[in-house]
N, C-alpha and C positions, 0 to 999 in steps of 0.2 A: 757956557758952560768950558769947561779947558779939559786940555789933557795931559798925562805925561807917559811917555813913550822911556821904557827900559831895555838902554841896547847900548851896556857896557862890556857882554860876555863875550870871549873871542873865541866858539864856536868851532874849537878845536875837531872836533867831527867832519867837519866840514873842510880841512885841510886834503892838496896845497890852496889852496882858492883864499882861506882865508889865510893865508899867510904871510897876503900885501894887501887886503880888506877886512874890517871886523864886520863879525857875522850879519850886521843888521845893512851892511852893503851888499850885502851876496845877490848875485840876481834872475830873479823866477820871467823868459824870455824879455828879457834885457830892460826889465825894471826892478831895482832894489827894492829890497820887501820894507824898510825905510820909506821908501819914498812913494808906494803902496798904501803904506798906510797913511800916510799925512798928507794924500790926499782923497784917502777914502774921508779923511775926516772933514778936511776944508770942501771937498763937494756935497756937506749937509751943516756946512753952517763954522764946521769948529776950528776957527782961528788960533787960541790961544793957547800955543803949542812949546812942554817944554822935551825936551829928549836929556836924559842919562846916559853919558856918554862913555869907555872905557881904553877900552884896547882900540888901539890906534884912533882915539879916539879925536888929531888932528884930520882926518880926513872924514871926518863924517862929519866937522864942525866946519871945513872949507867947503864938502858938497852941497850944505845946507844952507853958508854962507851965499852962494849960486843960483840955488834956487828954490830956497823956499827963509830970505838972509827975515821973516817975522818969526822963527823960530826960535827959540832960548833954550841954546845949551847946556848943560853941565857937565863936571868932569868927575868920576870919581875914579878918584887916581889909586886905590885900593880895588883896584875889579882883582887882581890876580890872587887877590888874600880874602876876599868876600860874594859874594851872592846881590840876587837884586834885591832882598830888606833893604841891603843898604843905599844902593843905589834911590827905592822910595826912602829912603832918611835922608839923604841930601837935598829933597825938593821938598819938606816939607814946611818952611817959607811959604811954599806959591801952594802948597797942598790942604794944609787943612783949614779944619770948620768952609769948606770951596765946596761944590758940586764938584766931579770931572768924574773924564772917562781915563782906568790905566789897564794899556797895555802892552806884552811884549815883544819886543822889536825880533823875532822871528818867526814870527806867525801872518801869515803871507792871506787873505780874506779879503769878500767884494767889501766895498761899499754899503751895497741892502746888509751887514750885520749893524753899522755905526746907523744908520737909516732907522732898525730896529729900536734898534737900544735907545736913541735919548725921545724915542716917545712918551709923553709926559705921561703914562704907568706905570712903566719900570723906573723906580728907585734907584733902594742899593740893589743889584742884580750882575748876577755871571751871567754871559750869555753860556750855553749847555746845547751843545749833539747829545740828542733826547734820545735815548738806548745805541747807543755809541762805547763801545767798554774797549779798551786796548792797557798794556802797561806799564807806556810809554809816557802818558800822557792825566795831568789830574781831574780826576774822578770825580760829580757830588752824589748824594745820597742827599735828597727831598721825602719832605711831610709835607702833605695839603700845602705842597705847590712853597711851602716854604722848604727852604734850603738847611741842612744843619748839619754836617759834612762836606768837607774840600779835603780830598788830600787824595798819594796815589798808591796808599792801599787800602784801598775802597774795597770792596768784594762786589763780582760782578751781582753778586748778587743782594747787593745793598746800596748798586750800582744806578745812578738814577740817566748819567749820561756825561760827559766828558766836557770837560771844560779845554774852550776856546785861549784861554788867556787874555780877555776881554774882559772889562767889566766895570761898572760902575754905582760912583757914589754918590750920595745927597750932601749935603752939607754938613747936618749931625752922624754918618758916616765915616765920612773923612774921617772925624774932629778919633770915632772912636777904634776907627782902622790906625792910626797916625799915634796913640797912645799906647797901642800894644808896640808897635814897630820901635817907640820909643823907650818901650821896657825893654825889649831884645834887646834894642844897641845900647841905649845908656845905663840899664841897669846890669843886666844881664852879663854882658859886653859879650855879649851870639854877634856876630858880624856876618852869619854865612850861613843865614839861613834864604828860604823860598819865602818870599808877600804870602802865596799862598799862607803859610805857618800864623803871621796875626792874623790874615783875616780866619782861617779855622776858628781864632780864640776869639776872634769880632763875632764870629758868627751870636753865639750865649747873650751878647747886649742888645744885638741890633739886629730887627727882621730882613733876610736879603733872598730874594723870590729870581724864579728861574728865568731869562731871558732865551727863546725858544732861538734857534739857528736862526736863521734866514739867508739866502747862498750857499758858497762853497770857503772852506778854508785850510790850511792843511801847514801849521808849526814844520819848520825843517832843523833838522838837528843835522840830517849828514846828509850823504850821495844819493840816496837811495828817494830819501823826500824831497830830493831840487827836481829831483827825474822825476818824481809822481805828481810834484807841482805843477811842472811844465807841461803836462799831459791833460792832467786839470784845470787848468786856466791857461791854456793856448786858444787863441781866439774873444778869449774876455777880458783882456785888459786891455 
């Protein structure tokens, strides 16, 4: 099993913290978000990990070199002109046609999330907090256990729950997913899209199931999110 962590973002809503460090290196109770994600993976036997860095990438490279020298780093030099689909595109040679876990590096979550996701019964899957709805996160719609849409625009009436931005692909699923990404980047020349746009397109061609959330999580976009995460994960790290 491989893992791809997208960590090129600037985190402007976390300024002034992110004036000096990238968003993924913001600490929750003393642990950088990125380090928590890597620890979660390693604890579950996932060691083939790639991080796509962008904003202040040297800080990430140096920190990983000291603490996790086995982690591969790819640099998105266009981080200020692109979105995370382009970051995923840069890693395509390492992940297309391979089973892997994909995550965004602004989500702090328990290792139990990965423990559940890597079970064999979850093939192409999205980790979902069932019954939750908010405007900020990607929502999913599900019919008979099969995910039919992922979007921020899904209404509360049609939402099964929210995605926590942790995804698992089979080799077949990754092939379809990257076909969609390549179409956006190389053919449409659209470099400023979320990975979930390509994933939503892929749902038409391959079945994705919901993986239930086991544990806690928090997407950290602003200072209120950071404060809430520190309360949630106090004594849990």
